[in-house]
All heavy atoms as an XYZ file, in Angstrom:
931
protein
N     143.872    195.234     26.907
C     145.075    196.016     26.730
C     145.450    196.660     28.054
O     144.591    197.064     28.813
C     144.860    197.097     25.672
C     144.958    196.570     24.268
S     145.076    197.855     23.016
C     143.638    198.818     23.323
N     146.758    196.794     28.291
C     147.177    197.418     29.541
C     146.871    198.905     29.524
O     146.700    199.516     28.490
C     148.684    197.168     29.570
C     149.071    196.996     28.151
C     147.882    196.379     27.471
N     146.807    199.430     30.716
C     146.588    200.868     30.838
C     147.794    201.595     30.266
O     148.879    201.057     30.180
C     146.370    201.233     32.301
N     147.583    202.801     29.895
C     148.666    203.615     29.352
C     148.138    204.437     28.207
O     147.034    204.213     27.711
N     148.933    205.360     27.815
C     148.512    206.222     26.724
C     148.611    205.478     25.400
O     149.320    204.467     25.277
C     149.402    207.473     26.662
O     150.728    207.063     26.293
C     149.418    208.211     27.985
N     147.907    205.985     24.425
C     147.991    205.401     23.084
C     149.428    205.455     22.592
O     149.908    204.523     21.939
C     147.053    206.138     22.133
N     150.121    206.528     22.947
C     151.519    206.667     22.525
C     152.400    205.590     23.154
O     153.246    204.993     22.482
C     152.039    208.065     22.882
C     153.470    208.283     22.501
N     153.870    208.388     21.183
C     154.581    208.399     23.258
C     155.180    208.561     21.152
N     155.629    208.578     22.397
N     152.214    205.325     24.431
C     153.043    204.310     25.099
C     152.728    202.916     24.572
O     153.634    202.089     24.417
C     152.885    204.371     26.615
O     151.584    204.000     27.011
N     151.463    202.640     24.262
C     151.118    201.342     23.671
C     151.716    201.210     22.272
O     152.209    200.147     21.910
C     149.604    201.159     23.645
C     149.004    200.904     25.018
C     147.556    200.451     24.958
N     146.709    201.346     24.178
C     146.066    202.407     24.661
N     146.173    202.708     25.944
N     145.306    203.147     23.885
N     151.676    202.283     21.501
C     152.247    202.258     20.150
C     153.757    202.022     20.206
O     154.298    201.270     19.393
C     151.931    203.557     19.416
N     154.416    202.663     21.167
C     155.868    202.455     21.314
C     156.174    201.010     21.710
O     157.113    200.406     21.206
C     156.437    203.421     22.343
C     156.545    204.840     21.823
C     157.100    205.742     22.884
N     158.328    205.160     23.439
C     159.412    205.836     23.689
N     159.442    207.118     23.457
N     160.470    205.253     24.202
N     155.387    200.459     22.619
C     155.597    199.067     23.039
C     155.362    198.121     21.868
O     156.144    197.182     21.650
C     154.671    198.728     24.202
N     154.301    198.358     21.096
C     154.027    197.513     19.933
C     155.152    197.615     18.916
O     155.569    196.599     18.341
C     152.689    197.891     19.302
C     152.285    197.079     18.070
C     152.166    195.587     18.413
C     150.980    197.607     17.497
N     155.677    198.807     18.704
C     156.791    198.978     17.777
C     158.008    198.181     18.241
O     158.674    197.525     17.434
C     157.150    200.477     17.631
O     156.025    201.149     17.046
C     158.374    200.684     16.771
N     158.283    198.202     19.529
C     159.422    197.442     20.066
C     159.214    195.941     19.881
O     160.146    195.222     19.486
C     159.623    197.773     21.541
N     158.009    195.462     20.134
C     157.721    194.032     19.962
C     157.837    193.652     18.487
O     158.443    192.625     18.145
C     156.331    193.669     20.518
C     155.961    192.234     20.182
C     156.280    193.891     22.014
N     157.267    194.474     17.619
C     157.334    194.184     16.181
C     158.780    194.177     15.687
O     159.149    193.323     14.875
C     156.526    195.202     15.389
C     155.028    195.042     15.583
C     154.261    196.053     14.783
N     154.094    195.503     13.433
C     153.612    196.195     12.418
N     153.263    197.459     12.567
N     153.471    195.621     11.240
N     159.592    195.099     16.176
C     161.002    195.148     15.773
C     161.739    193.887     16.222
O     162.475    193.268     15.441
C     161.672    196.396     16.338
N     161.535    193.504     17.474
C     162.179    192.284     17.986
C     161.699    191.057     17.225
O     162.498    190.204     16.821
C     161.893    192.137     19.482
N     160.389    190.962     17.001
C     159.812    189.819     16.305
C     160.366    189.716     14.885
O     160.721    188.633     14.417
C     158.295    189.950     16.296
C     157.577    188.691     15.978
N     156.211    188.636     15.912
C     158.000    187.430     15.696
C     155.834    187.404     15.606
N     156.914    186.665     15.463
N     160.464    190.854     14.203
C     160.975    190.864     12.836
C     162.447    190.463     12.798
O     162.866    189.689     11.930
C     160.771    192.256     12.197
O     159.374    192.580     12.256
C     161.234    192.273     10.752
N     163.243    190.948     13.741
C     164.664    190.596     13.784
C     164.856    189.101     14.057
O     165.680    188.439     13.400
C     165.380    191.429     14.845
N     164.088    188.572     14.983
C     164.182    187.137     15.295
C     163.712    186.319     14.099
O     164.353    185.324     13.719
C     163.376    186.809     16.572
C     164.042    187.470     17.779
C     163.242    185.306     16.771
C     163.174    187.524     19.024
N     162.623    186.731     13.464
C     162.138    186.043     12.268
C     163.218    186.055     11.189
O     163.459    185.024     10.547
C     160.856    186.709     11.750
C     160.403    186.113     10.465
C     159.576    185.035     10.307
C     160.764    186.530      9.142
N     159.418    184.763      8.965
C     160.129    185.660      8.240
C     161.572    187.553      8.651
C     160.282    185.791      6.858
C     161.730    187.676      7.280
C     161.082    186.808      6.398
N     163.863    187.198     10.966
C     164.893    187.308      9.931
C     166.050    186.346     10.199
O     166.582    185.721      9.278
C     165.397    188.741      9.823
N     166.419    186.210     11.471
C     167.491    185.268     11.827
C     167.100    183.844     11.450
O     167.875    183.132     10.805
C     167.792    185.369     13.329
C     168.752    184.316     13.794
C     170.109    184.475     13.600
C     168.293    183.160     14.415
C     171.013    183.492     14.013
C     169.176    182.180     14.833
C     170.539    182.341     14.633
N     165.898    183.424     11.840
C     165.484    182.054     11.560
C     165.197    181.831     10.079
O     165.544    180.780      9.524
C     164.291    181.653     12.425
C     164.690    181.418     13.853
C     164.278    182.283     14.854
C     165.508    180.358     14.204
C     164.672    182.088     16.164
C     165.911    180.154     15.512
C     165.491    181.017     16.497
N     164.587    182.796      9.421
C     164.319    182.653      7.988
C     165.618    182.564      7.202
O     165.758    181.716      6.294
C     163.464    183.816      7.485
N     166.588    183.404      7.549
C     167.866    183.339      6.831
C     168.597    182.039      7.142
O     169.247    181.461      6.263
C     168.734    184.554      7.143
O     169.057    184.616      8.508
N     168.469    181.548      8.357
C     169.073    180.246      8.683
C     168.467    179.146      7.824
O     169.189    178.294      7.277
C     168.879    179.908     10.158
O     169.596    180.796     10.978
N     167.158    179.158      7.682
C     166.485    178.134      6.879
C     166.933    178.205      5.426
O     167.150    177.170      4.785
C     164.953    178.266      7.024
C     164.535    177.832      8.430
C     164.222    177.455      5.960
C     163.103    178.162      8.794
N     167.115    179.401      4.902
C     167.580    179.565      3.522
C     169.047    179.151      3.390
O     169.441    178.565      2.370
C     167.370    181.024      3.054
C     168.064    181.299      1.740
C     165.880    181.327      2.947
N     169.843    179.419      4.416
C     171.274    179.128      4.340
C     171.633    177.667      4.603
O     172.706    177.221      4.195
C     172.042    180.030      5.306
C     172.099    181.500      4.910
C     172.709    182.327      6.021
C     172.869    181.673      3.610
N     170.773    176.917      5.273
C     171.092    175.507      5.571
C     171.394    174.717      4.294
O     172.435    174.053      4.218
C     169.988    174.836      6.410
C     169.962    175.427      7.816
C     170.188    173.308      6.473
C     168.714    175.067      8.614
N     170.529    174.749      3.270
C     170.869    173.971      2.078
C     172.093    174.522      1.334
O     172.852    173.743      0.747
C     169.615    174.055      1.209
C     168.821    175.178      1.746
C     169.207    175.338      3.183
N     172.312    175.818      1.395
C     173.500    176.395      0.749
C     174.753    175.883      1.439
O     175.698    175.423      0.780
C     173.424    177.939      0.764
C     172.266    178.407     -0.115
C     174.748    178.553      0.314
C     171.926    179.877      0.018
N     174.771    175.936      2.760
C     175.921    175.416      3.514
C     176.099    173.927      3.260
O     177.226    173.449      3.087
C     175.743    175.695      5.008
N     175.001    173.211      3.217
C     175.074    171.765      2.979
C     175.691    171.473      1.623
O     176.597    170.636      1.505
C     173.667    171.130      3.078
O     173.136    171.388      4.384
C     173.714    169.637      2.840
N     175.218    172.147      0.594
C     175.739    171.917     -0.766
C     177.193    172.348     -0.909
O     177.922    171.804     -1.742
C     174.867    172.631     -1.795
C     173.456    172.059     -1.945
C     172.596    172.954     -2.824
C     173.504    170.639     -2.487
N     177.625    173.285     -0.084
C     179.033    173.706     -0.096
C     179.907    172.801      0.762
O     181.098    173.011      0.875
C     179.142    175.135      0.402
C     178.516    176.142     -0.562
C     178.692    177.527     -0.077
N     180.116    177.755      0.189
C     180.694    178.922      0.205
N     179.989    179.984     -0.019
N     181.975    179.044      0.456
N     179.299    171.816      1.418
C     180.054    170.894      2.259
C     180.338    171.436      3.647
O     181.126    170.850      4.389
N     179.710    172.526      4.004
C     179.904    173.131      5.324
C     178.870    172.547      6.291
O     177.953    173.223      6.758
C     179.794    174.649      5.215
C     180.854    175.241      4.310
C     180.638    176.702      3.987
O     179.708    177.319      4.555
O     181.399    177.229      3.168
N     179.042    171.268      6.581
C     178.035    170.526      7.322
C     177.941    170.945      8.791
O     176.842    170.920      9.366
C     178.288    169.026      7.202
C     178.270    168.482      5.761
C     178.465    166.972      5.771
C     177.006    168.866      5.037
N     179.044    171.351      9.386
C     179.004    171.797     10.780
C     178.156    173.069     10.878
O     177.303    173.200     11.774
C     180.423    172.031     11.345
C     181.228    170.726     11.309
C     180.366    172.610     12.748
C     180.662    169.609     12.149
N     178.373    174.006      9.960
C     177.572    175.242      9.952
C     176.101    174.912      9.727
O     175.219    175.475     10.399
C     178.076    176.198      8.876
N     175.822    174.007      8.799
C     174.434    173.617      8.520
C     173.802    172.965      9.746
O     172.625    173.217     10.056
C     174.378    172.681      7.316
N     174.573    172.150     10.447
C     174.058    171.510     11.663
C     173.741    172.538     12.745
O     172.705    172.443     13.410
C     175.066    170.491     12.201
C     175.039    169.129     11.536
C     176.258    168.312     11.954
C     173.757    168.394     11.878
N     174.614    173.512     12.935
C     174.355    174.533     13.951
C     173.099    175.331     13.625
O     172.271    175.587     14.501
C     175.559    175.470     14.103
C     176.577    174.922     15.040
C     177.808    174.440     14.728
C     176.444    174.774     16.462
N     178.444    174.003     15.861
C     177.637    174.195     16.940
C     175.434    175.067     17.362
C     177.855    173.917     18.282
C     175.636    174.795     18.707
C     176.834    174.218     19.151
N     172.978    175.736     12.355
C     171.777    176.477     11.967
C     170.534    175.620     12.177
O     169.501    176.111     12.634
C     171.885    176.944     10.517
C     172.860    178.091     10.332
S     172.909    178.717      8.649
C     173.995    177.525      7.872
N     170.627    174.344     11.852
C     169.497    173.436     12.051
C     169.121    173.343     13.522
O     167.931    173.354     13.861
C     169.828    172.040     11.517
O     169.918    172.058     10.121
N     170.111    173.256     14.379
C     169.830    173.180     15.818
C     169.120    174.431     16.313
O     168.181    174.347     17.116
C     171.117    172.953     16.609
C     171.687    171.541     16.521
C     173.050    171.491     17.213
C     170.733    170.536     17.141
N     169.543    175.603     15.840
C     168.860    176.843     16.219
C     167.402    176.817     15.768
O     166.494    177.177     16.521
C     169.562    178.068     15.639
C     170.883    178.380     16.277
C     171.996    178.617     15.497
C     171.021    178.447     17.658
C     173.222    178.917     16.082
C     172.240    178.744     18.249
C     173.343    178.973     17.452
N     167.183    176.375     14.538
C     165.814    176.338     14.012
C     164.994    175.303     14.767
O     163.823    175.542     15.090
C     165.801    176.098     12.493
C     164.373    175.951     11.981
C     166.507    177.247     11.762
N     165.580    174.148     15.079
C     164.843    173.149     15.865
C     164.461    173.718     17.235
O     163.395    173.406     17.774
C     165.649    171.856     16.021
C     165.511    170.948     14.840
C     166.477    170.617     13.937
C     164.324    170.270     14.419
N     165.961    169.781     12.984
C     164.645    169.540     13.252
C     163.027    170.206     14.910
C     163.706    168.767     12.584
C     162.089    169.431     14.240
C     162.443    168.722     13.095
N     165.319    174.569     17.795
C     164.971    175.238     19.046
C     163.735    176.110     18.885
O     162.842    176.116     19.739
N     163.670    176.836     17.781
C     162.487    177.662     17.499
C     161.259    176.790     17.272
O     160.156    177.132     17.716
C     162.744    178.546     16.276
C     161.546    179.326     15.805
C     161.046    180.395     16.776
O     161.646    180.592     17.842
O     160.028    181.039     16.451
N     161.420    175.669     16.596
C     160.303    174.742     16.392
C     159.768    174.280     17.749
O     158.553    174.236     17.961
C     160.727    173.541     15.514
C     159.668    172.447     15.518
C     161.030    173.999     14.090
N     160.655    173.972     18.664
C     160.239    173.550     20.010
C     159.455    174.662     20.713
O     158.407    174.407     21.319
C     161.456    173.151     20.841
C     161.183    172.683     22.271
C     160.281    171.456     22.279
C     162.484    172.407     22.988
N     159.947    175.895     20.608
C     159.226    177.033     21.208
C     157.819    177.143     20.610
O     156.837    177.327     21.327
C     160.013    178.351     21.006
C     159.165    179.562     21.344
C     161.288    178.335     21.850
N     157.722    177.016     19.286
C     156.412    177.089     18.637
C     155.505    175.945     19.086
O     154.320    176.154     19.354
C     156.566    177.080     17.114
C     157.201    178.334     16.513
C     157.471    178.121     15.023
C     156.332    179.552     16.737
N     156.054    174.740     19.161
C     155.246    173.599     19.601
C     154.725    173.794     21.021
O     153.575    173.453     21.320
C     156.056    172.304     19.518
C     156.298    171.762     18.117
C     157.305    170.608     18.157
C     155.004    171.326     17.466
N     155.553    174.341     21.885
C     155.152    174.574     23.273
C     154.123    175.699     23.401
O     153.476    175.828     24.434
C     156.371    174.875     24.139
C     157.341    173.707     24.336
C     158.599    174.173     25.065
C     156.671    172.554     25.077
N     153.987    176.505     22.349
C     153.056    177.631     22.361
C     151.946    177.465     21.328
O     151.457    178.457     20.775
C     153.816    178.939     22.121
C     154.624    179.337     23.314
O     154.078    179.796     24.303
N     155.918    179.117     23.236
N     151.570    176.226     21.064
C     150.466    175.929     20.140
C     150.679    176.542     18.767
O     149.764    177.106     18.167
C     149.141    176.373     20.726
C     148.820    175.670     22.020
C     147.461    176.072     22.538
N     147.318    175.559     23.880
C     146.927    176.286     24.907
N     146.622    177.545     24.752
N     146.833    175.742     26.090
N     151.908    176.471     18.276
C     152.308    176.935     16.947
C     152.153    178.445     16.772
O     151.974    178.932     15.666
C     151.575    176.166     15.843
C     151.916    174.689     15.820
S     153.703    174.335     15.814
C     154.172    174.938     14.210
N     152.269    179.173     17.868
C     152.264    180.641     17.822
C     153.537    181.139     18.483
O     153.950    180.613     19.512
C     151.076    181.223     18.594
C     149.775    181.138     17.881
C     148.645    181.639     18.749
N     148.839    183.007     19.216
C     148.109    184.048     18.833
N     147.135    183.869     17.980
N     148.337    185.240     19.317
N     154.095    182.152     17.895
C     155.254    182.773     18.519
C     154.809    183.459     19.810
O     153.772    184.135     19.824
C     155.870    183.794     17.562
S     157.282    184.661     18.290
N     155.552    183.307     20.887
C     155.179    183.981     22.137
C     155.097    185.507     21.980
O     154.341    186.162     22.702
C     156.299    183.597     23.107
C     156.917    182.375     22.534
C     156.727    182.452     21.055
N     155.835    186.060     21.047
C     155.787    187.511     20.849
C     154.451    187.969     20.269
O     154.069    189.120     20.444
C     156.940    187.967     19.961
C     158.316    187.877     20.631
C     159.411    188.232     19.644
C     158.383    188.767     21.855
N     153.734    187.066     19.610
C     152.399    187.412     19.117
C     151.490    187.747     20.291
O     150.733    188.721     20.245
C     151.817    186.258     18.281
O     152.677    186.054     17.148
C     150.413    186.555     17.804
N     151.571    186.953     21.339
C     150.755    187.215     22.535
C     151.164    188.519     23.214
O     150.312    189.243     23.726
C     150.857    186.053     23.511
C     150.295    184.773     22.925
O     149.408    184.810     22.096
N     150.842    183.650     23.341
N     152.453    188.806     23.216
C     152.917    190.061     23.809
C     152.390    191.236     22.996
O     151.858    192.203     23.547
C     154.458    190.096     23.898
C     154.947    191.451     24.393
C     154.968    188.974     24.800
N     152.512    191.164     21.670
C     152.036    192.250     20.807
C     150.534    192.472     20.974
O     150.062    193.610     20.926
C     152.369    191.948     19.353
N     149.789    191.394     21.182
C     148.332    191.500     21.309
C     147.918    192.338     22.522
O     146.811    192.868     22.555
C     147.712    190.106     21.402
N     148.798    192.483     23.490
C     148.497    193.300     24.665
C     148.402    194.793     24.328
O     147.840    195.563     25.103
C     149.581    193.132     25.724
C     149.688    191.753     26.287
C     150.819    191.694     27.287
N     151.181    190.325     27.569
C     152.336    189.947     28.079
N     153.248    190.849     28.396
N     152.591    188.687     28.299
N     148.989    195.182     23.201
C     149.121    196.603     22.901
C     148.267    197.088     21.739
O     148.344    198.254     21.379
C     150.596    196.930     22.632
C     151.455    196.585     23.812
C     152.286    195.467     23.793
C     151.393    197.337     24.975
C     153.055    195.131     24.891
C     152.158    197.007     26.091
C     152.986    195.899     26.033
O     153.733    195.566     27.136
N     147.465    196.196     21.156
C     146.627    196.610     20.034
C     145.424    195.690     19.918
O     145.476    194.530     20.334
C     147.415    196.603     18.703
O     146.568    197.052     17.652
C     147.954    195.224     18.363
N     144.373    196.221     19.336
C     143.183    195.417     19.021
C     143.309    194.787     17.630
O     142.546    193.904     17.273
C     141.931    196.294     19.079
C     141.646    196.879     20.454
C     141.247    195.819     21.465
O     140.566    194.841     21.092
O     141.616    195.966     22.648
N     144.252    195.268     16.840
C     144.473    194.775     15.480
C     144.829    193.288     15.517
O     145.629    192.860     16.353
C     145.616    195.569     14.838
C     145.873    195.208     13.387
O     145.136    194.372     12.822
O     146.818    195.770     12.810
N     144.233    192.509     14.641
C     144.564    191.086     14.557
C     144.804    190.663     13.104
O     144.617    189.509     12.743
C     143.462    190.216     15.178
C     143.327    190.372     16.692
C     144.629    190.018     17.410
N     144.492    190.143     18.843
C     144.786    191.217     19.552
N     145.228    192.315     18.956
N     144.654    191.237     20.859
N     145.261    191.613     12.289
C     145.652    191.254     10.923
C     146.787    190.244     11.007
O     147.482    190.142     12.029
C     146.095    192.498     10.164
N     146.998    189.505      9.946
C     148.034    188.470      9.953
C     149.419    189.009     10.304
O     150.257    188.277     10.799
C     148.094    187.771      8.592
C     146.862    186.941      8.312
O     146.412    186.215      9.219
O     146.339    187.021      7.185
N     149.645    190.276     10.040
C     150.962    190.858     10.299
C     150.937    191.955     11.368
O     151.815    192.809     11.390
C     151.548    191.407      9.001
C     150.715    192.508      8.402
O     149.568    192.711      8.782
N     151.280    193.221      7.449
N     149.978    191.905     12.283
C     149.888    192.958     13.293
C     151.087    192.973     14.234
O     151.412    193.982     14.831
C     148.582    192.844     14.111
C     148.648    191.867     15.259
C     148.986    192.301     16.534
C     148.378    190.522     15.064
C     149.044    191.408     17.597
C     148.426    189.627     16.114
C     148.767    190.065     17.388
N     151.777    191.845     14.347
C     152.845    191.691     15.329
C     154.240    191.646     14.733
O     155.217    191.445     15.449
C     152.598    190.406     16.127
C     152.559    189.179     15.224
O     152.241    189.308     14.032
O     152.850    188.081     15.730
N     154.355    191.821     13.410
C     155.641    191.680     12.733
C     155.616    192.518     11.465
O     154.560    192.706     10.858
C     155.911    190.183     12.423
C     157.350    189.943     11.999
C     154.908    189.637     11.414
C     157.736    188.458     11.999
N     156.779    193.014     11.064
C     156.857    193.807      9.841
C     157.148    192.909      8.648
O     158.279    192.808      8.166
C     157.918    194.891      9.962
C     157.491    196.022     10.833
C     156.285    196.650     10.838
C     158.261    196.649     11.836
N     156.256    197.642     11.781
C     157.462    197.660     12.420
C     159.554    196.467     12.320
C     157.915    198.474     13.439
C     159.999    197.278     13.331
C     159.189    198.270     13.882
N     156.118    192.210      8.213
C     156.162    191.382      7.013
C     154.934    191.717      6.186
O     153.913    192.132      6.739
C     156.097    189.885      7.368
C     157.275    189.258      8.093
C     156.972    187.793      8.397
C     158.545    189.371      7.280
N     155.008    191.495      4.871
C     153.777    191.636      4.086
C     152.722    190.674      4.623
O     153.052    189.570      5.098
C     154.209    191.244      2.670
C     155.692    191.354      2.651
C     156.158    191.109      4.061
N     151.481    191.071      4.547
C     150.403    190.264      5.112
C     150.402    188.840      4.542
O     150.225    187.875      5.284
C     149.049    190.945      4.866
C     147.927    190.272      5.637
C     146.657    191.055      5.550
N     146.811    192.246      6.372
C     146.006    193.279      6.341
N     144.974    193.298      5.539
N     146.211    194.316      7.123
N     150.602    188.699      3.223
C     150.564    187.362      2.613
C     151.675    186.479      3.177
O     151.475    185.282      3.387
C     150.651    187.441      1.081
C     151.993    187.906      0.584
C     152.370    189.184      0.293
C     153.148    187.088      0.349
N     153.680    189.227     -0.103
C     154.185    187.947     -0.081
C     153.413    185.720      0.468
C     155.454    187.488     -0.410
C     154.677    185.264      0.146
C     155.690    186.145     -0.287
N     152.858    187.052      3.428
C     153.963    186.262      3.966
C     153.702    185.898      5.425
O     153.951    184.760      5.838
C     155.285    187.018      3.822
C     156.534    186.282      4.303
C     156.672    184.913      3.642
C     157.771    187.138      4.035
N     153.194    186.832      6.188
C     152.862    186.530      7.584
C     151.808    185.424      7.653
O     151.883    184.536      8.501
C     152.365    187.787      8.295
N     150.839    185.464      6.738
C     149.772    184.463      6.728
C     150.308    183.068      6.394
O     149.866    182.070      6.955
C     148.708    184.862      5.707
C     147.537    183.886      5.639
C     146.460    184.331      4.661
N     146.005    185.668      5.015
C     145.926    186.682      4.139
N     146.259    186.508      2.884
N     145.506    187.863      4.540
N     151.269    182.982      5.475
C     151.761    181.684      4.997
C     153.171    181.357      5.486
O     153.794    180.407      4.990
C     151.720    181.662      3.468
C     150.353    181.900      2.915
N     149.327    180.980      3.046
C     149.831    182.959      2.267
C     148.243    181.469      2.481
N     148.513    182.673      2.001
N     153.659    182.104      6.433
C     155.023    181.975      6.920
C     155.388    180.545      7.346
O     156.394    179.998      6.903
C     155.220    182.948      8.090
C     156.597    182.892      8.668
O     157.578    183.010      7.967
N     156.670    182.701      9.975
N     154.582    179.948      8.197
C     154.916    178.607      8.696
C     154.875    177.573      7.582
O     155.720    176.669      7.547
C     153.990    178.206      9.837
C     154.287    178.967     11.108
C     153.430    178.519     12.270
O     152.574    177.649     12.155
N     153.647    179.124     13.423
N     153.939    177.698      6.680
C     153.851    176.749      5.568
C     155.066    176.876      4.656
O     155.682    175.884      4.279
C     152.565    176.984      4.774
C     152.327    175.954      3.695
C     150.969    176.120      3.015
N     149.887    176.139      3.982
C     149.022    177.143      4.130
N     149.101    178.213      3.369
N     148.069    177.085      5.030
N     155.436    178.095      4.308
C     156.569    178.326      3.404
C     157.876    177.880      4.043
O     158.612    177.052      3.491
C     156.650    179.815      3.009
C     155.456    180.199      2.139
C     157.966    180.122      2.299
C     155.270    181.701      1.949
N     158.162    178.422      5.230
C     159.449    178.124      5.849
C     159.492    176.741      6.479
O     160.560    176.137      6.572
C     159.848    179.239      6.823
C     160.268    180.475      6.092
C     159.366    181.495      5.855
C     161.542    180.602      5.577
C     159.735    182.624      5.145
C     161.927    181.712      4.860
C     161.017    182.732      4.648
N     158.353    176.205      6.871
C     158.312    174.823      7.343
C     158.662    173.847      6.233
O     159.424    172.900      6.437
N     158.131    174.094      5.044
C     158.447    173.245      3.888
C     159.925    173.355      3.527
O     160.590    172.337      3.293
C     157.563    173.637      2.682
O     156.189    173.481      3.057
C     157.870    172.784      1.472
N     160.437    174.580      3.478
C     161.863    174.775      3.176
C     162.751    174.115      4.228
O     163.766    173.494      3.892
C     162.186    176.264      3.082
C     161.602    177.023      1.900
C     161.872    178.518      2.033
C     162.167    176.492      0.593
N     162.362    174.228      5.493
C     163.160    173.618      6.554
C     163.134    172.098      6.448
O     164.176    171.447      6.587
C     162.678    174.087      7.929
C     163.509    173.553      9.069
C     164.865    173.798      9.133
C     162.925    172.807     10.080
C     165.643    173.312     10.182
C     163.679    172.323     11.129
C     165.039    172.570     11.182
N     161.965    171.529      6.196
C     161.881    170.074      6.044
C     162.764    169.601      4.894
O     163.508    168.617      5.028
C     160.427    169.654      5.825
N     162.705    170.306      3.776
C     163.543    169.938      2.620
C     165.022    170.076      2.969
O     165.842    169.215      2.600
C     163.181    170.802      1.417
N     165.371    171.135      3.700
C     166.780    171.322      4.069
C     167.264    170.211      4.993
O     168.418    169.792      4.912
C     166.991    172.691      4.735
O     166.539    172.696      6.078
N     166.369    169.723      5.844
C     166.750    168.642      6.756
C     166.959    167.327      6.007
O     167.850    166.551      6.347
C     165.711    168.491      7.863
C     165.614    169.704      8.766
C     166.950    170.101      9.355
O     167.392    169.529     10.345
N     167.622    171.071      8.751
N     166.142    167.093      4.987
C     166.341    165.905      4.143
C     167.678    165.987      3.419
O     168.430    165.005      3.362
C     165.188    165.754      3.150
C     163.836    165.393      3.745
C     162.755    165.442      2.675
C     163.884    164.022      4.402
N     167.976    167.153      2.865
C     169.244    167.343      2.163
C     170.420    167.185      3.112
O     171.395    166.489      2.794
C     169.264    168.732      1.487
C     170.521    169.087      0.721
C     170.688    168.173     -0.490
C     170.474    170.549      0.282
N     170.335    167.800      4.267
C     171.403    167.696      5.246
C     171.561    166.260      5.742
O     172.681    165.766      5.856
C     171.133    168.645      6.429
C     172.155    168.640      7.561
C     173.564    168.948      7.066
C     171.717    169.626      8.642
N     170.471    165.590      6.015
C     170.528    164.191      6.425
C     171.213    163.324      5.391
O     172.061    162.485      5.703
N     170.866    163.533      4.122
C     171.492    162.784      3.031
C     172.991    163.066      2.972
O     173.795    162.151      2.820
C     170.825    163.133      1.690
C     171.400    162.395      0.542
N     172.405    162.923     -0.229
C     171.139    161.158      0.042
C     172.734    162.040     -1.163
N     171.978    160.970     -1.021
N     173.349    164.333      3.100
C     174.772    164.695      3.064
C     175.532    164.065      4.223
O     176.663    163.595      4.049
C     174.910    166.220      3.085
N     174.936    164.063      5.407
C     175.617    163.482      6.565
C     175.775    161.976      6.429
O     176.804    161.423      6.817
C     174.845    163.808      7.842
C     174.886    165.276      8.283
C     173.883    165.542      9.380
C     176.300    165.654      8.723
N     174.752    161.331      5.889
C     174.839    159.878      5.713
C     175.770    159.469      4.580
O     176.320    158.378      4.595
C     173.444    159.304      5.480
C     172.500    159.397      6.690
C     171.090    158.956      6.301
C     173.032    158.582      7.852
N     175.949    160.350      3.614
C     176.804    160.065      2.463
C     178.258    160.404      2.740
O     179.147    159.994      2.001
C     176.338    160.863      1.244
O     175.036    160.509      0.902
N     178.503    161.186      3.761
C     179.853    161.678      4.053
C     180.743    160.603      4.608
O     180.529    159.729      5.282
C     179.769    162.864      5.016
C     181.078    163.629      5.067
O     181.772    163.645      4.049
O     181.348    164.231      6.115
């Protein structure tokens, strides 16, 4: 952990957790909205959301399936609970990639079908 007071480390961890949670919310909501947009025929919107999520997938792949913010948060705490770096329930943080990866894969199949059928 970097030098500094416990208060300054706590503030830094809070900032990282806030950013991580906001970014997660953007991608999670995109994954949920892709099939809704697809079923409504809003294929351009679904494609844009998919591209954003694919960008996040690339970031995760380049970082051994870990969000880079996890490493940043680890600098400010010894805690390594599943949700130490994000404001999510522990069970969701633990299964996040499995849940949203499955939903994203399904949304891509649906979107692919819609694009090919259009």
